[in-house]
SEMI-719837 format. One record per residue (C-alpha): residue in one letter; x, y, z. Coordinates in steps of 0.1 Angstrom, whole numbers, padded with zeros to 4 digits, always signed. Example, Ala and Ser with C-alpha at 12.3 -4.5 7.8 and 13.67 -1.06 7.14 Angstrom:
BEGIN
A+0123-0045+0078S+0137-0011+0071
This chain:
BEGIN
M-0001-0001-0001V+0013+0036-0008E+0004+0065+0015K-0002+0098+0007G+0026+0123+0014R+0059+0133+0001Y+0086+0110-0012R+0120+0111-0028H+0129+0091-0060F+0161+0072-0058K+0174+0098-0084G+0167+0126-0060N+0138+0144-0071E+0107+0148-0047Y+0071+0141-0055T+0036+0143-0035V+0013+0112-0037I-0022+0127-0041D-0042+0094-0041I-0046+0060-0052A-0069+0051-0081K-0079+0019-0100D-0072+0013-0136S-0106+0010-0155E-0095-0018-0177T-0073-0040-0154L-0083-0028-0120E-0046-0023-0110D-0039+0001-0082M-0024+0034-0097V-0006+0061-0078I-0015+0096-0086Y+0013+0118-0080R+0028+0154-0086A+0063+0166-0092E+0077+0189-0067Y+0100+0206-0094G+0099+0222-0127D+0063+0228-0140R+0048+0203-0111G+0034+0178-0136L+0008+0152-0124W+0017+0116-0130V+0004+0083-0125R+0024+0050-0121P+0011+0014-0112A+0013+0010-0073K+0035-0022-0076M+0062-0001-0095W+0062+0025-0065N+0072-0001-0041E+0096-0019-0061I+0133-0026-0051I+0156-0016-0081E+0190-0022-0090R+0211+0007-0099D+0252+0004-0102G+0251-0029-0086K+0232-0017-0055S+0196-0025-0044M+0174+0002-0032V+0135+0012-0032R+0123+0035-0061F+0106+0060-0037T+0113+0068+0000K+0087+0084+0022I+0100+0117+0038
């Protein structure tokens, strides 16, 4: 489960989770979030990707960390 609030992406940018929605075709949980930089665009990403452990430069890390 993804909680509403502010997160830092592993690359350093910050985002605010606004809500969770369901994809109308697959019923998959989707995270609705806003970038806290630049034009502050609104984005959507599958919740399963939000909580993923990723590998980068030989290190394992979470994609987003709640701050």
